[in-house]
Each structure stands twice: as structure tokens, then as C-alpha cells.
C-alpha positions as semicolon CSV with decimal commas, in nm:
position;residue;x (nm);y (nm);z (nm)
1;M;0,018;-0,003;0,007
2;E;0,124;0,324;-0,080
3;R;0,191;0,590;0,179
4;Y;-0,036;0,883;0,204
5;T;-0,010;1,208;0,408
6;K;-0,208;1,300;0,682
7;D;-0,434;1,507;0,469
8;Q;-0,476;1,254;0,227
9;C;-0,595;0,999;0,514
10;V;-0,830;1,267;0,615
11;Q;-0,986;1,289;0,257
12;I;-1,017;0,921;0,239
13;L;-1,176;0,883;0,556
14;K;-1,434;1,166;0,482
15;V;-1,529;1,029;0,196
16;H;-1,552;0,682;0,338
17;F;-1,770;0,813;0,621
18;M;-1,988;1,008;0,361
19;Y;-2,046;0,715;0,150
20;G;-2,052;0,441;0,427
21;E;-1,991;0,071;0,293
22;C;-2,023;0,143;-0,079
23;Y;-1,643;0,115;-0,155
24;A;-1,709;0,130;-0,563
25;E;-1,866;0,473;-0,506
26;I;-1,602;0,563;-0,258
27;V;-1,303;0,490;-0,492
28;R;-1,494;0,671;-0,775
29;R;-1,541;0,984;-0,588
30;L;-1,150;0,984;-0,478
31;R;-1,055;0,928;-0,844
32;V;-1,158;1,294;-0,885
33;V;-0,994;1,415;-0,570
34;F;-0,662;1,243;-0,638
35;C;-0,544;1,186;-0,978
36;R;-0,651;0,858;-1,170
37;R;-0,322;0,709;-1,092
38;N;-0,292;0,824;-0,737
39;A;-0,641;0,715;-0,628
40;P;-0,631;0,441;-0,349
41;N;-0,816;0,113;-0,445
42;V;-1,089;-0,055;-0,255
43;S;-0,842;-0,296;-0,060
44;A;-0,644;0,027;0,049
45;V;-0,963;0,221;0,187
46;Q;-1,087;-0,106;0,337
47;S;-0,762;-0,113;0,558
48;M;-0,727;0,243;0,624
49;A;-1,097;0,283;0,737
50;K;-1,057;-0,069;0,955
51;K;-0,731;0,083;1,125
52;F;-0,896;0,393;1,209
53;E;-1,200;0,243;1,345
54;D;-0,956;-0,003;1,559
55;T;-0,699;0,250;1,691
56;G;-0,883;0,584;1,634
57;S;-0,569;0,696;1,416
58;T;-0,401;0,653;1,074
59;D;-0,052;0,659;1,201
60;N;0,153;0,325;1,178
61;I;0,182;0,138;1,505
62;K;0,532;0,019;1,593
63;S;0,545;-0,370;1,621
64;P;0,646;-0,462;1,957
65;G;0,961;-0,669;2,003
66;R;1,315;-0,642;1,959
67;P;1,419;-0,443;1,619
68;L;1,569;-0,657;1,362
69;S;1,969;-0,614;1,291
70;R;2,071;-0,450;0,987
71;R;2,247;-0,812;0,888
72;S;2,016;-1,087;0,784
């Protein structure tokens, strides 16, 4: 999934909450706001909405545990 700025995430979530669960309509509306190539797809909108409903934020959560070393 492409990283979106905070403003873009807010726009995506506004359109999502305006049109509810009709993801095809949401993606159509977002193609007008974003360029045709930069518009998020259905799975990106669904995952962003789920993350927002679960955490109340669109920020990425650091995974718990020890960080991986630079060497693999």
C-alpha cells in the first residue's frame, strides 16, 4: 500500500464516512480528488477505515519486540 499524507488520509476517511460501505462509489469519488493513478483502491480504503476504527488514528503502530539487525 502506498503511503498517504495525513491530509490525504483525512480526505479518504471523510469520503468513506460520507458514502458508507459502498466502496465502489468511494473509489470513484476519490479518483476525482486524487489523480486517476494516485487514487487508492478498494483494499487500501478498507484497510485504512479498519485501522481508523480499531485505533482511532491513521498512524502506523510500531510493532512490539526487538528490532531486526541490519544484517540478515
